[in-house]
Every structure is written in structure tokens, then in C-alpha cells.
N, C-alpha and C positions, 0 to 999 in steps of 0.2 A: 326616669331622676333617679342618681344615683348620689348619695350622700356618705361623704367619708368625714370621721370625726377623729380629730389627732390627738392623744395628750401623753401625758410621760411626767415625770419629776422635772420639777423646775430648773432651769440652766441645760438640760439633754439635747436643746434644739429644736421641739418641737414644732415651733411658729417656721423656722426655716424650712424643717420639713414638709409643713402644709404649705408654706409659700410656692417651696420649687414643684410640687405635685400638682398645685393648682397652676403655677406655669406652664409646666410641661404639659397637661393636658388641653389648656387654651392653644398651645401651638401644635399640638395633635389633631385641631380642627373642634376641639370639644367645646361649646360656651360654656362657661365655668365662671362661677362663681365663689370667691375665697372669702370667709367673713371669722370675726373673731368674738370668741366670749371671756376674754382673757384680760382683765382690769389693768393689765400691764400696758395693752394698747401696744404690741410690738410688732403689728404687721405691717402698717405703715413705712416702719423702719428698716423692715426686712426688703420689702417692696421698691423703696424709696419713693416713697408716695404721701400725701398728705391725706390722711385720712380722719381731721379733725370734725366731729359732729357738727351740722349745722345747729346755730344754735334756735332758729325757728322750729326745726323739726325733730330734733336730737340725732339724723342720722346723716349719713354721707355716704351715697354709694357712688363710688368713681371708678371710670373706666380707665383701667390701667394699659391695656393693648388690645386691638380686637381681639375680641373674644373671651377677653377676661375683664372681669370687674371684681371689685373689693369694698367690702362693707365694715363699718366701724360703727356700734350702738351707743346710744346713751342711754340710759336707765331711768333716771329722774327727768326726765322728759315724757319720754312713755310711759311711764307709770301715773304722773299726773295726770295723763288724759282717760286712762282706764280702768284706776282702780279709786278714784275722787268719789263717788258715789257711796260707794262700801266702806270708806274709812272716814266719809263727814257722817255716816249715821252712826260709828262706832266712836268718834270724836261726842257725839251728842251723849250716848250712852255712858259714856266715862265723866263727862260734864255733869250728870244728872247725879253721881256717886261720887261727885265734889275730887276726882284726881286732876292733878296740877293740867295745864292747856300744853306745857313744853313734854311732860312725862308721856300724857295722851300721844301727842303726835308721833313720838318715838314708838310707841305701844302698838300703835295701829296700824303703821308702814308695814306692808307685807312682806313676810317672810322670805328673802330670797330674791328679794323683789329685781337686782340685776340678771340673777339667773333666767328668772322665768320671761324676762321681754327677751331674752337673748333666742329662748326656746321657742319664743312666740315669733320672733323674727325670721328664725328659721323654717318655722310653718308657713309664713306669708310668702317667702322667698321659692322655697318648693312648689305651694300652690300657684304662685305667678304663672310657672310654665314659661318662665325665659332663661332657663338655663338647664343642660343637661346633666350638670356634675355640679354640687354644693361641696366644697371643702370646709369643715369647720377648723379653728384651731382654737381647742380648749384650752381652759385655765389647767394650771398643774394638776395633777391626779389627784389628791384630797377634795380639790373642789370642782372637778370635773366628775368625780362619783356623786357628788354632792347637786352637780348639774343634772345629771342624767337620769337620776333616781326621784328628783322632785317632782315630775307631772305626776308619775304613780302617788307617792306621798300626798302630796296637795290635792290630788283628786279625791284620795280617799278620806280625807276630810271635809272637804266642801260638797261631797258627796251626803254626809250627815247632815250638813249644815243645813244645805239645800230644802229639803222636805220640812224641817221643823221650822226654818221661816215659811214656807208655803201655809204649814199649820197656822201659825201667828197670823198672818194676813186673813185666813179664813173666821177663825174662832174668837181673834181678841176684838174688842170693840172698844171706840176711844174712851169710854166709862172705864171699863176694864185698864186699859192702858192707862189710865191717868191714876186709878186705885193702885196700880202697881208700882208707878212711879218714874218707870220707865217708856221711852220713847218706841213705838211700835215699825219694824223695818217697811220702806215704802217699796212699791212695786218695781221704783228704779233698783234700789238695792239687791233685791229677789233677782231682779235681771240680769244686774253685772255681776251676780255671784254665778248664777246660769252658764253665760256668756263665758266666764274662767274656766268654769267646768269642762263645756263641749269644748273650747281651745286645746286644753291640756287632754284632753282625752283623743283629739286630732294629732297633736304632739306625739304621743304615746306611741299613734298609728304607723308614724313616721320613723320613729327610732328603733321601731320593734319590726318593720319591714324586711323582706329581706332584701331590700335595692341599700340598706342602711348598714355599715359597718364602723369598729372602731379601729384605729390602727395606733398601736402601743410604741412610742419613742425609746429607746433608752441609751447607755451606752455600757463598752464592757467591763464597768464596774462591779466589785461583788456589792457594795450597798445598792446603789442603781439598780441593777439587777432583780436583787430582791423584794424593792419596792415595787417592781414590775413584774415579780409572780405575785404578790398579793392584791397589784390592780387586775390582772387578770384573774382572780378568781373573784373579788367583787364586782366586776362587770359580768361575771358567769353568775352569780348569785341574783342580779338585777336584770337577768335576761338578756344582754346585748350579745351581740356578734364580733368578735374580734376575731382579723381575717388576716393579720399581718404583724409583724415585729419590726420594726427599724432601726438597727445598731449604728448610732451615730458617732461621727468622729475617730475613726479606726485609723490610726498611723499605717503607712505604706511600709509592706517589707521590703527591708534592705538584707541581702544575703551578705553573712558577714559583717556585721556592721561593727565597726572598731570602738564605735562611743557606747560605752557600757550604761550610761543614762538612757539613751535609745534603744540600746537591744534591751536591756531591764523593762522598758514599759511594752515592747512590741511581745516578750514573753509574758507579760501579766494580761494585755489585751485577747491574744489568742485562748487562754485559760477561759478569760471572760467572753470570749465569741462561744467556745466551746460549751460553758453553762446555759449562755443563751439557748442555742439548739438544744441540748439536751432538758432544759427547762419547758419549752415551747413546742417541741415535735408534736404535732405534726403541721403547726402553722409555720409560711413561708418566713423564711428568714433575710430581711434587705438589709446589706452592706454597707453605709456610706463612709468615706472615705474622709478623713481631714484634709482639706484643701492647705493651698500655700497662703490664701488669704481669704478673708470674712466675704461671704456669699451675700453682697447687697444689689439689690437691683435686679430687672426680670432677666438679663443674659446671665449672669452669674448663679442665678437660682436656676435656669433652663440647663448651666452646663453641670451642677449639684445633681439635678434629677440625673443625667447622662451617664453621670460617674458612679450613679447605685450599679453595687452586684448583687444579681439575684432576684430582683424586681421585676416581675412578669407584664407589671402594668406599661413598663417603658418600652414594651414592643410594638403595641398598637392601640388604638383610640378604643377596639375590641374587648380588649382585656382591663382596659381602665374603667369602663362601664358594665363591664359582667357582676350579674347579683352576687353577694357572699352567699357560700353555703350555711344555712339556715342553723343553729346550734341552740335552741331557746328551750323552754322546757316543752314537755310533750307526755300525752297520757296514751298508755297502750293496755290493752283487754289479755288477762292472763286468765284464761279459764272463766272462772265467777268471781275474780278479782281483778283490780285495776292497779295499774303500777303507774306513778306519777314521779317524771323522769328530770331532773333538773341540772344543767352541767356546774359543776363546781370542780373545775382541775388544781389540781397541787394543794389538796385539802385529804384529811383524813378524818374518820367518821368523829373521833374524839373532839376534833376543831369544830364541830357542828352541832349547835344548839336547836333544838326541834320542837315546838309546842304547836297543839291544836286547840283554836280556839272558836268554837261556833263553827260559822260557815268560812272560818277564815285558817290559814296553815302562816305559824312565824316559822322561817328559818333565819338564824343568825349567824355569821362566821366574825370572828372578831369583832371588832367595831361596828360592823355593819348589819342591818336587820332588814329583811324585806316581809311583807306582809303578802300574802297569797289569798287571792278571793277565790274559793273552790270553784270549779266545775259544778253546775246541779246535780250531777250526776254523783261527784264524791260527797256533796252535804248530806246525801242517804246513806254515806257509807262510813265504816269506822275503822282507824290506822289499825292495823296489826304489824308493823315492823318498819325498820328503816334502816338503810345503809348504804355506804358509799363505796362504790366499785366503778373500774373505767373512769375517773374524771366525772363522776354524775352522782348526784344524790337521788337514792332510789327510794319512793316512799309507796308501802302497798297498802291497800285501800281493798277491805270487803266490804258486801252490801250488808247493811242493818236489819238485823231480822224484826227488829220493833217495826221498821218502815217497811222490809218488803219479806213477809215471812214466806211467801212464795219461794224466795230464793233458798 
């Protein structure tokens, strides 16, 4: 099962790119699902099909043409089914301490609910085994980064909540609960939290698998390219593999163009393309021309996919389904020391903030932060140095003599 996630700055054409990729794959004989996590719901418009979710289920899986299905998910429907028992318990706690019912309803809504539902739907479709390829039209970059980082962050919190709740169930008696003045969570609440934790771990496994990769969509404009560079760094920080950069809306080159307006745009775009290739090397750069009309519907999207330049996936179904080269976090032995390597392209050491907190390593770049749970061997080590070189953060650990005196 191959999973392709498309994201980019709003307005660069990521939905069209994702849809064109899905149509092309289906016409190559690959059973394909294209789904959207973007609240704008533009996927149906690009495919020219109605993807309005059914009121009863909140989902709408539509067969667009043989071998191609499309899906739009509605978060409110799905959330009511799966989070209700936990929310009812939290509402009871807040009511006990006098919080207004309307305020309590807002406070107990699951953070990132729409993103979580979209990820759980991705998990369900991958596990269904109905498709060979799942193409995901993600939200614009800021929302997409939150989406992709959410399973790890939410799992971190749930892992700390669940043992505490189990402890309460074992140790508190109804009399003690009455004395405390707060309701004790029931088995259904703990079970729901446990299921969410398990599902999120499964989502993490899918997103970090070698068969999953992100494709950045951009245009040859300085502002857009600058955001794409930051996005590549942030995706690498969170451990995701980017295997392609798609440059959209490139004007056709016309030799000796007498129109100064078109000639000026051509020169600017060529400079932008050169910057993209320099910034994202060695990632493959795919160039999509600006067509004469808007690509709406499957035939127009198929034509758009075939018009791309430098796309290895346009040649065969085998290349479309080929796993991406994994470039995630790695741990190597260096004599008696260990070196933790985390890809962080396009940054300097001065832009990285690194802290050790117990069994965790906190890595921050700009507004983005990741909490890394250290492998067991590194928990018994101390950090002796760190630096950024060759597009990666290298953190050096040596055994703690208090724990491993024989070292």
C-alpha cells in the first residue's frame, strides 16, 4: 500500500496536483483512492463530482471512474460516535465544579478533532486493503504540519493520562470519590482513551512507513518557495519523508517573446525554478505547465498529469508505487558513543534549540517543536555535543558512568 500526501501554500494548486496524480495512477491500472483533509472541500470541484458527506454516516465514498474512488470526511459525525463517552465524563467533572454547560461543551471538544478524524479515516482505508494507492490532499502547509504532527503529540498526552486513569479506577472507592467531590471515570472512559491511543499509534506507523511520503507543491515565486523551504525543514523535524517537489503554473517558454509582460514573467519564473532546484537538491523537481484552461474533471486532470516534466511516476505504475527512500531519524554507534541523527535540511545550528528532559529530547526549529522519546540505550547516556551538518542534526551521547561504570 502506497500513501502520497500533498501539501503546499494555499493557492498553489495542491488539490489539482493530488487529483491529477490520482487520476493518472488509476488509468495506469492502480486501484486508487483520493481523499481530502482540507476543510475547503475543493477535491470534488477539481474532479467535478459531488462529494457531499451523507448525513447518516458523515462519509461519502464515490467511485469516480473504474479504479478511482474519492472520499470526503465530515468530522462532526465521526466525533460524536467515538469521543462521546470521554466527553460525557469531562462534562460531569466540569459541572461538578460549576463550569457553565456551554463553556464546558467547548472545553471538552477534542483538540484537532477534524484532523484526528481525517487521520483515522486514512488508517481505516489503508487497513481495508481495497486500494493500492491512497492520495491525500492535505490542508495548506500550516494546517498540514499540525495534522501530521498530531498523532505523536496526542499520543504523548494520552500515554500519560491513561496510566493515571487506570490507577484511579483501582485505588478510588465510591466513598473516596464522594469525599473528593468529583466523579470517577468509568471503564468505558478508560477504554475509549485506550482505543484512541492504539489508533493513533497505528496512524503513526502508517505516516512513518517507507511506503508513505509527502510531496511539496509550490510555484516559482520567491515568497512561495521560501515557505516551501521552511515546510521541508519542519516535515523533516517531525520525521516525515519528502520525496518530490512539484512546481505548478509555469508559463510556457516563448523564444523572442515581444510582449514585455510575458517576457518579464518568464524570466522571473526561470529564476524561481533555479532557486527551487538549488534549494531542494537532491529531491526530484517536477514542473507542471500553466495550461490554457482550468483543469476540471478527470480527463483534464489526466492531461495535466501527462504534461508534467521530470515526473518519474508518469512513466509506469511500478514507479508510482515504488517506496520512497527513508530519511528519518537514525542511531549509529561510534566507538563507545552513540550518534542520533535527525534530518533537518536548510537550517543552521543557530536556528535549532535542543534540550534534554529526562528520557526525552526536545528539538525546536522556529515555531515547531518535537518531543523525542529516547531509545532505552540513550536513556542511560549523557549528551556530550550536538551540531548541524550535511542537512541533519547530530546529537552525540556517551554512556553515563553512574549507570554503566564498566564503560
